[in-house]
N, CA, C and O atoms as a GROMACS GRO file, in nm:
protein
  260
    1UNK      N    1  -0.457   0.151   1.543
    1UNK     CA    2  -0.328   0.110   1.494
    1UNK      C    3  -0.247   0.236   1.460
    1UNK      O    4  -0.302   0.338   1.421
    2UNK      N    5  -0.116   0.225   1.477
    2UNK     CA    6  -0.029   0.341   1.457
    2UNK      C    7   0.086   0.308   1.362
    2UNK      O    8   0.116   0.192   1.337
    3UNK      N    9   0.147   0.414   1.310
    3UNK     CA   10   0.262   0.400   1.221
    3UNK      C   11   0.376   0.328   1.294
    3UNK      O   12   0.405   0.360   1.409
    4UNK      N   13   0.440   0.231   1.229
    4UNK     CA   14   0.550   0.160   1.294
    4UNK      C   15   0.674   0.247   1.315
    4UNK      O   16   0.761   0.212   1.395
    5UNK      N   17   0.684   0.360   1.244
    5UNK     CA   18   0.800   0.449   1.259
    5UNK      C   19   0.776   0.561   1.359
    5UNK      O   20   0.852   0.576   1.455
    6UNK      N   21   0.670   0.640   1.337
    6UNK     CA   22   0.652   0.761   1.419
    6UNK      C   23   0.537   0.752   1.519
    6UNK      O   24   0.520   0.842   1.601
    7UNK      N   25   0.459   0.645   1.512
    7UNK     CA   26   0.352   0.615   1.609
    7UNK      C   27   0.230   0.706   1.604
    7UNK      O   28   0.157   0.716   1.702
    8UNK      N   29   0.206   0.775   1.491
    8UNK     CA   30   0.081   0.852   1.481
    8UNK      C   31  -0.028   0.765   1.420
    8UNK      O   32   0.000   0.660   1.362
    9UNK      N   33  -0.154   0.810   1.432
    9UNK     CA   34  -0.270   0.730   1.392
    9UNK      C   35  -0.330   0.768   1.258
    9UNK      O   36  -0.422   0.700   1.212
   10UNK      N   37  -0.282   0.871   1.194
   10UNK     CA   38  -0.347   0.919   1.072
   10UNK      C   39  -0.263   0.891   0.948
   10UNK      O   40  -0.141   0.908   0.946
   11UNK      N   41  -0.335   0.847   0.846
   11UNK     CA   42  -0.273   0.808   0.720
   11UNK      C   43  -0.356   0.865   0.606
   11UNK      O   44  -0.467   0.913   0.627
   12UNK      N   45  -0.302   0.861   0.486
   12UNK     CA   46  -0.382   0.896   0.369
   12UNK      C   47  -0.382   0.779   0.273
   12UNK      O   48  -0.291   0.696   0.273
   13UNK      N   49  -0.487   0.774   0.192
   13UNK     CA   50  -0.496   0.678   0.082
   13UNK      C   51  -0.522   0.760  -0.044
   13UNK      O   52  -0.580   0.868  -0.038
   14UNK      N   53  -0.479   0.706  -0.157
   14UNK     CA   54  -0.491   0.779  -0.284
   14UNK      C   55  -0.578   0.702  -0.382
   14UNK      O   56  -0.594   0.580  -0.372
   15UNK      N   57  -0.634   0.776  -0.478
   15UNK     CA   58  -0.707   0.711  -0.588
   15UNK      C   59  -0.622   0.720  -0.714
   15UNK      O   60  -0.509   0.768  -0.711
   16UNK      N   61  -0.677   0.673  -0.824
   16UNK     CA   62  -0.601   0.665  -0.950
   16UNK      C   63  -0.560   0.801  -1.007
   16UNK      O   64  -0.463   0.809  -1.084
   17UNK      N   65  -0.632   0.906  -0.971
   17UNK     CA   66  -0.597   1.038  -1.026
   17UNK      C   67  -0.516   1.122  -0.926
   17UNK      O   68  -0.490   1.240  -0.952
   18UNK      N   69  -0.478   1.062  -0.815
   18UNK     CA   70  -0.391   1.130  -0.719
   18UNK      C   71  -0.459   1.202  -0.605
   18UNK      O   72  -0.392   1.260  -0.520
   19UNK      N   73  -0.593   1.199  -0.601
   19UNK     CA   74  -0.663   1.258  -0.487
   19UNK      C   75  -0.635   1.172  -0.365
   19UNK      O   76  -0.610   1.052  -0.377
   20UNK      N   77  -0.639   1.234  -0.248
   20UNK     CA   78  -0.619   1.156  -0.126
   20UNK      C   79  -0.717   1.198  -0.018
   20UNK      O   80  -0.767   1.311  -0.018
   21UNK      N   81  -0.745   1.106   0.074
   21UNK     CA   82  -0.826   1.138   0.191
   21UNK      C   83  -0.754   1.082   0.314
   21UNK      O   84  -0.674   0.989   0.305
   22UNK      N   85  -0.785   1.141   0.429
   22UNK     CA   86  -0.723   1.101   0.555
   22UNK      C   87  -0.805   0.988   0.617
   22UNK      O   88  -0.928   0.993   0.621
   23UNK      N   89  -0.734   0.886   0.664
   23UNK     CA   90  -0.798   0.769   0.724
   23UNK      C   91  -0.728   0.730   0.854
   23UNK      O   92  -0.616   0.775   0.883
   24UNK      N   93  -0.796   0.646   0.932
   24UNK     CA   94  -0.736   0.579   1.047
   24UNK      C   95  -0.760   0.430   1.027
   24UNK      O   96  -0.837   0.390   0.940
   25UNK      N   97  -0.694   0.348   1.108
   25UNK     CA   98  -0.710   0.203   1.099
   25UNK      C   99  -0.745   0.153   1.239
   25UNK      O  100  -0.674   0.181   1.336
   26UNK      N  101  -0.856   0.077   1.249
   26UNK     CA  102  -0.897   0.029   1.381
   26UNK      C  103  -0.828  -0.102   1.418
   26UNK      O  104  -0.744  -0.152   1.342
   27UNK      N  105  -0.863  -0.158   1.534
   27UNK     CA  106  -0.798  -0.278   1.586
   27UNK      C  107  -0.814  -0.402   1.497
   27UNK      O  108  -0.734  -0.495   1.505
   28UNK      N  109  -0.916  -0.402   1.413
   28UNK     CA  110  -0.939  -0.516   1.324
   28UNK      C  111  -0.885  -0.488   1.183
   28UNK      O  112  -0.921  -0.557   1.088
   29UNK      N  113  -0.799  -0.386   1.172
   29UNK     CA  114  -0.735  -0.346   1.046
   29UNK      C  115  -0.832  -0.290   0.943
   29UNK      O  116  -0.801  -0.287   0.824
   30UNK      N  117  -0.949  -0.247   0.988
   30UNK     CA  118  -1.045  -0.182   0.899
   30UNK      C  119  -1.000  -0.038   0.877
   30UNK      O  120  -0.971   0.033   0.973
   31UNK      N  121  -0.995   0.004   0.753
   31UNK     CA  122  -0.956   0.140   0.716
   31UNK      C  123  -1.082   0.227   0.719
   31UNK      O  124  -1.180   0.198   0.650
   32UNK      N  125  -1.078   0.334   0.798
   32UNK     CA  126  -1.195   0.417   0.823
   32UNK      C  127  -1.162   0.563   0.786
   32UNK      O  128  -1.061   0.616   0.833
   33UNK      N  129  -1.246   0.628   0.704
   33UNK     CA  130  -1.222   0.770   0.673
   33UNK      C  131  -1.230   0.854   0.801
   33UNK      O  132  -1.315   0.829   0.887
   34UNK      N  133  -1.144   0.953   0.814
   34UNK     CA  134  -1.147   1.041   0.930
   34UNK      C  135  -1.280   1.116   0.936
   34UNK      O  136  -1.336   1.135   1.044
   35UNK      N  137  -1.330   1.158   0.821
   35UNK     CA  138  -1.459   1.226   0.812
   35UNK      C  139  -1.562   1.126   0.759
   35UNK      O  140  -1.553   1.083   0.644
   36UNK      N  141  -1.658   1.087   0.842
   36UNK     CA  142  -1.753   0.979   0.806
   36UNK      C  143  -1.830   1.001   0.676
   36UNK      O  144  -1.875   0.904   0.615
   37UNK      N  145  -1.844   1.125   0.633
   37UNK     CA  146  -1.920   1.151   0.510
   37UNK      C  147  -1.839   1.118   0.384
   37UNK      O  148  -1.896   1.113   0.275
   38UNK      N  149  -1.709   1.095   0.398
   38UNK     CA  150  -1.625   1.060   0.283
   38UNK      C  151  -1.633   0.910   0.256
   38UNK      O  152  -1.643   0.829   0.348
   39UNK      N  153  -1.628   0.875   0.129
   39UNK     CA  154  -1.633   0.736   0.087
   39UNK      C  155  -1.496   0.688   0.044
   39UNK      O  156  -1.417   0.765  -0.013
   40UNK      N  157  -1.467   0.562   0.071
   40UNK     CA  158  -1.340   0.503   0.028
   40UNK      C  159  -1.349   0.443  -0.112
   40UNK      O  160  -1.251   0.388  -0.162
   41UNK      N  161  -1.465   0.453  -0.173
   41UNK     CA  162  -1.484   0.396  -0.306
   41UNK      C  163  -1.388   0.461  -0.406
   41UNK      O  164  -1.381   0.583  -0.416
   42UNK      N  165  -1.316   0.378  -0.478
   42UNK     CA  166  -1.222   0.425  -0.578
   42UNK      C  167  -1.082   0.453  -0.526
   42UNK      O  168  -0.992   0.486  -0.603
   43UNK      N  169  -1.062   0.438  -0.396
   43UNK     CA  170  -0.930   0.462  -0.337
   43UNK      C  171  -0.854   0.331  -0.321
   43UNK      O  172  -0.913   0.226  -0.293
   44UNK      N  173  -0.724   0.337  -0.340
   44UNK     CA  174  -0.637   0.220  -0.327
   44UNK      C  175  -0.607   0.198  -0.179
   44UNK      O  176  -0.534   0.276  -0.118
   45UNK      N  177  -0.663   0.093  -0.121
   45UNK     CA  178  -0.650   0.070   0.022
   45UNK      C  179  -0.534  -0.023   0.057
   45UNK      O  180  -0.512  -0.054   0.174
   46UNK      N  181  -0.461  -0.068  -0.043
   46UNK     CA  182  -0.350  -0.160  -0.017
   46UNK      C  183  -0.222  -0.086   0.027
   46UNK      O  184  -0.130  -0.149   0.079
   47UNK      N  185  -0.216   0.046   0.006
   47UNK     CA  186  -0.100   0.125   0.051
   47UNK      C  187  -0.149   0.245   0.131
   47UNK      O  188  -0.227   0.327   0.082
   48UNK      N  189  -0.100   0.254   0.255
   48UNK     CA  190  -0.127   0.370   0.341
   48UNK      C  191  -0.005   0.459   0.340
   48UNK      O  192   0.108   0.410   0.335
   49UNK      N  193  -0.026   0.590   0.346
   49UNK     CA  194   0.083   0.687   0.352
   49UNK      C  195   0.072   0.760   0.485
   49UNK      O  196  -0.028   0.826   0.511
   50UNK      N  197   0.174   0.749   0.568
   50UNK     CA  198   0.174   0.813   0.699
   50UNK      C  199   0.176   0.964   0.683
   50UNK      O  200   0.248   1.018   0.598
   51UNK      N  201   0.098   1.033   0.765
   51UNK     CA  202   0.095   1.179   0.761
   51UNK      C  203   0.204   1.242   0.848
   51UNK      O  204   0.223   1.363   0.844
   52UNK      N  205   0.276   1.161   0.926
   52UNK     CA  206   0.376   1.215   1.016
   52UNK      C  207   0.520   1.191   0.975
   52UNK      O  208   0.611   1.256   1.026
   53UNK      N  209   0.541   1.097   0.883
   53UNK     CA  210   0.678   1.066   0.841
   53UNK      C  211   0.675   1.010   0.698
   53UNK      O  212   0.575   1.026   0.628
   54UNK      N  213   0.780   0.949   0.656
   54UNK     CA  214   0.790   0.901   0.518
   54UNK      C  215   0.742   0.758   0.499
   54UNK      O  216   0.750   0.705   0.388
   55UNK      N  217   0.691   0.694   0.605
   55UNK     CA  218   0.650   0.553   0.595
   55UNK      C  219   0.529   0.538   0.504
   55UNK      O  220   0.438   0.621   0.505
   56UNK      N  221   0.529   0.430   0.426
   56UNK     CA  222   0.410   0.387   0.352
   56UNK      C  223   0.411   0.236   0.346
   56UNK      O  224   0.518   0.174   0.344
   57UNK      N  225   0.293   0.176   0.344
   57UNK     CA  226   0.285   0.032   0.339
   57UNK      C  227   0.147  -0.019   0.371
   57UNK      O  228   0.050   0.058   0.378
   58UNK      N  229   0.138  -0.148   0.390
   58UNK     CA  230   0.013  -0.218   0.416
   58UNK      C  231  -0.037  -0.192   0.558
   58UNK      O  232   0.043  -0.170   0.650
   59UNK      N  233  -0.169  -0.195   0.575
   59UNK     CA  234  -0.226  -0.179   0.709
   59UNK      C  235  -0.181  -0.291   0.802
   59UNK      O  236  -0.178  -0.274   0.923
   60UNK      N  237  -0.146  -0.406   0.746
   60UNK     CA  238  -0.100  -0.520   0.827
   60UNK      C  239   0.036  -0.495   0.890
   60UNK      O  240   0.074  -0.568   0.982
   61UNK      N  241   0.109  -0.395   0.844
   61UNK     CA  242   0.241  -0.362   0.898
   61UNK      C  243   0.234  -0.261   1.013
   61UNK      O  244   0.337  -0.228   1.072
   62UNK      N  245   0.113  -0.211   1.045
   62UNK     CA  246   0.099  -0.113   1.152
   62UNK      C  247   0.121  -0.177   1.288
   62UNK      O  248   0.111  -0.298   1.304
   63UNK      N  249   0.152  -0.093   1.386
   63UNK     CA  250   0.176  -0.138   1.522
   63UNK      C  251   0.051  -0.112   1.608
   63UNK      O  252  -0.027  -0.022   1.580
   64UNK      N  253   0.035  -0.194   1.711
   64UNK     CA  254  -0.072  -0.164   1.808
   64UNK      C  255  -0.030  -0.042   1.887
   64UNK      O  256   0.089  -0.012   1.895
   65UNK      N  257  -0.123   0.026   1.943
   65UNK     CA  258  -0.100   0.149   2.018
   65UNK      C  259   0.018   0.135   2.102
   65UNK      O  260   0.055   0.228   2.174
   0.00000   0.00000   0.00000
């Protein structure tokens, strides 16, 4: 899945203290860490932040490739 504005595949998610990790979203809207050793535990997965533009929102708002 890609950003509806700029069409890139990478996003970040944040936790309560402001840390962020880079993620991608697969065809079934599953949010997957870019680096498999990272855990999504404690991160807010309801808002994605695009790494290529100013877009942020739900994974359900992403576009297919």
